[in-house]
KEBANU-946475 format. One record per residue (C-alpha): residue in one letter; residue number from 1; x, y, z. Coordinates in steps of 0.001 Angstrom, whole numbers, plus 524288, in hexadecimal, padded with zeros to 5 digits. Layout:
KEBANU-946475
aa->A	i->NUM	X->X	Y->Y	Z->Z
...
END
This chain:
KEBANU-946475
aa->X	i->1	X->21101	Y->6CE3A	Z->F9E6A
aa->X	i->2	X->21C06	Y->6D6AE	Z->F9EB2
aa->X	i->3	X->22598	Y->6D590	Z->F91E4
aa->X	i->4	X->23147	Y->6D912	Z->F9160
aa->X	i->5	X->2350C	Y->6E2A7	Z->F8A39
aa->X	i->6	X->24209	Y->6DED8	Z->F8654
aa->X	i->7	X->24868	Y->6DAD4	Z->F78F6
aa->X	i->8	X->24976	Y->6CC1C	Z->F7B58
aa->X	i->9	X->2382C	Y->6CCD7	Z->F7EC6
aa->X	i->10	X->23256	Y->6C379	Z->F7713
aa->X	i->11	X->22430	Y->6C068	Z->F717F
aa->X	i->12	X->21F8C	Y->6B5F9	Z->F6A1B
aa->X	i->13	X->21124	Y->6B333	Z->F6ACE
aa->X	i->14	X->20705	Y->6AC2E	Z->F6063
aa->X	i->15	X->2052F	Y->6B77C	Z->F571D
aa->X	i->16	X->210EF	Y->6B8C9	Z->F4FED
aa->X	i->17	X->22050	Y->6B72F	Z->F51B5
aa->X	i->18	X->22842	Y->6B904	Z->F5E35
aa->X	i->19	X->22AB9	Y->6C690	Z->F61DF
aa->X	i->20	X->23801	Y->6CC0B	Z->F65BE
aa->X	i->21	X->23AD0	Y->6D95F	Z->F7003
aa->X	i->22	X->233FB	Y->6DFEF	Z->F76B3
aa->X	i->23	X->22E73	Y->6E971	Z->F6B39
aa->X	i->24	X->22928	Y->6DCCE	Z->F6411
aa->X	i->25	X->2257A	Y->6D5AA	Z->F6ECF
aa->X	i->26	X->21B31	Y->6E123	Z->F75FD
aa->X	i->27	X->21763	Y->6E3E6	Z->F65B6
aa->X	i->28	X->21223	Y->6D3A3	Z->F6357
aa->X	i->29	X->20C46	Y->6D592	Z->F724E
aa->X	i->30	X->2031E	Y->6E0AD	Z->F6AF0
aa->X	i->31	X->20144	Y->6D9E4	Z->F602C
aa->X	i->32	X->1FEBC	Y->6CDE8	Z->F66AD
aa->X	i->33	X->1F436	Y->6D69C	Z->F7173
aa->X	i->34	X->1EE16	Y->6DA8D	Z->F64CD
aa->X	i->35	X->1E932	Y->6CF4E	Z->F5FF5
aa->X	i->36	X->1E393	Y->6CBD6	Z->F6D1E
aa->X	i->37	X->1D855	Y->6D15B	Z->F741C
aa->X	i->38	X->1CCB5	Y->6D031	Z->F7FA3
aa->X	i->39	X->1D063	Y->6C3D3	Z->F847A
aa->X	i->40	X->1CF87	Y->6BB45	Z->F9395
aa->X	i->41	X->1DCE6	Y->6B595	Z->F96E8
aa->X	i->42	X->1D724	Y->6A6D1	Z->F9A60
aa->X	i->43	X->1E2B0	Y->6A0E0	Z->FA175
aa->X	i->44	X->1F191	Y->6A08D	Z->FA1FF
aa->X	i->45	X->1F804	Y->693A7	Z->FA565
aa->X	i->46	X->20503	Y->69570	Z->FAA37
aa->X	i->47	X->20AC2	Y->689A0	Z->FA235
aa->X	i->48	X->21B0D	Y->68911	Z->FA69C
aa->X	i->49	X->222A2	Y->692BE	Z->FAD09
aa->X	i->50	X->22F7F	Y->694C1	Z->FAF8E
aa->X	i->51	X->23827	Y->6A191	Z->FB956
aa->X	i->52	X->245A0	Y->6A2E4	Z->FBB15
aa->X	i->53	X->24D51	Y->6B04E	Z->FBE46
aa->X	i->54	X->2500D	Y->6B3D4	Z->FAFC7
aa->X	i->55	X->245A1	Y->6AF4D	Z->FA860
aa->X	i->56	X->235B4	Y->6A8B4	Z->FAAF4
aa->X	i->57	X->22DBE	Y->6A460	Z->FA132
aa->X	i->58	X->21DD6	Y->6A0BB	Z->FA1F3
aa->X	i->59	X->215BA	Y->696FB	Z->F977B
aa->X	i->60	X->208A6	Y->697F5	Z->F972B
aa->X	i->61	X->1FC37	Y->69479	Z->F9112
aa->X	i->62	X->1F4C2	Y->6A0C0	Z->F8ECB
aa->X	i->63	X->1E559	Y->6A20B	Z->F8D2A
aa->X	i->64	X->1DAD3	Y->6ACDC	Z->F88C5
aa->X	i->65	X->1D007	Y->6AEDE	Z->F809D
aa->X	i->66	X->1D471	Y->6BAF6	Z->F7A3B
aa->X	i->67	X->1D0F0	Y->6C3C6	Z->F6DCF
aa->X	i->68	X->1D75A	Y->6C0EC	Z->F6227
aa->X	i->69	X->1DABB	Y->6C658	Z->F560C
aa->X	i->70	X->1CFFF	Y->6D048	Z->F5672
aa->X	i->71	X->1C6DA	Y->6C625	Z->F5885
aa->X	i->72	X->1BA79	Y->6CA39	Z->F602B
aa->X	i->73	X->1BA67	Y->6BBB2	Z->F6638
aa->X	i->74	X->1C28B	Y->6B639	Z->F723D
aa->X	i->75	X->1CAB1	Y->6AC07	Z->F6DEC
aa->X	i->76	X->1D149	Y->6A1D1	Z->F7A44
aa->X	i->77	X->1DF37	Y->6A2F3	Z->F7663
aa->X	i->78	X->1E98C	Y->69AA8	Z->F7E80
aa->X	i->79	X->1F89B	Y->69FB9	Z->F7D2E
aa->X	i->80	X->20564	Y->69876	Z->F82F0
aa->X	i->81	X->20DAE	Y->69E93	Z->F87F6
aa->X	i->82	X->21BF8	Y->6A11A	Z->F8C1A
aa->X	i->83	X->22108	Y->6ABFC	Z->F91B0
aa->X	i->84	X->22EC2	Y->6B099	Z->F9640
aa->X	i->85	X->23014	Y->6B948	Z->F9F5E
aa->X	i->86	X->23E68	Y->6BF36	Z->FA7FF
aa->X	i->87	X->24073	Y->6CAC1	Z->FB077
aa->X	i->88	X->24365	Y->6D7C4	Z->FAC00
aa->X	i->89	X->243A6	Y->6E196	Z->FB73D
aa->X	i->90	X->23E28	Y->6DB53	Z->FBF3C
aa->X	i->91	X->2334D	Y->6D7BB	Z->FB8B3
aa->X	i->92	X->23031	Y->6C903	Z->FB1ED
aa->X	i->93	X->22F55	Y->6CE26	Z->FA315
aa->X	i->94	X->22BE2	Y->6C56B	Z->F96ED
aa->X	i->95	X->23641	Y->6C288	Z->F8C6A
aa->X	i->96	X->22F37	Y->6B983	Z->F8543
aa->X	i->97	X->22303	Y->6B56A	Z->F81C1
aa->X	i->98	X->21C9D	Y->6A7F9	Z->F790D
aa->X	i->99	X->20E30	Y->6A872	Z->F775E
aa->X	i->100	X->20709	Y->69E50	Z->F6D90
aa->X	i->101	X->1F926	Y->6981F	Z->F6CC5
aa->X	i->102	X->200E4	Y->68934	Z->F6BDA
aa->X	i->103	X->1F970	Y->68490	Z->F79FB
aa->X	i->104	X->1F7CC	Y->674D7	Z->F785F
aa->X	i->105	X->1FD67	Y->66A36	Z->F7064
aa->X	i->106	X->2005C	Y->66E76	Z->F60B7
aa->X	i->107	X->2023E	Y->66499	Z->F55A0
aa->X	i->108	X->21114	Y->662BE	Z->F5184
aa->X	i->109	X->20B72	Y->66853	Z->F420A
aa->X	i->110	X->208D0	Y->67499	Z->F49E4
aa->X	i->111	X->21624	Y->67A57	Z->F490F
aa->X	i->112	X->2147C	Y->67914	Z->F3B6E
aa->X	i->113	X->210E0	Y->68636	Z->F351D
aa->X	i->114	X->20CF8	Y->68647	Z->F2527
END
């Protein structure tokens, strides 16, 4: 994916709060990529998508096996992702991406923070 380098780009990944602006988003991606190594993609399932001349989005479930946070064991990981794109200089670029590990129904109590 090619990310926009604009100040309105945002990134929400499973490792922390939303990063806003290209500098924060790039630093967040760098940190996230340092937590993964030696993996393989198992599959990417497109759940929803829509395209207009000004904006597009795609909702996917990404599954992979990867070494997480220094582990030497490959672990299965599944992420629910949403990416929003807009055309910039003739290329569709990501202006927002959200990823979280919620890929199955959760009880209402799962949102309670203690």
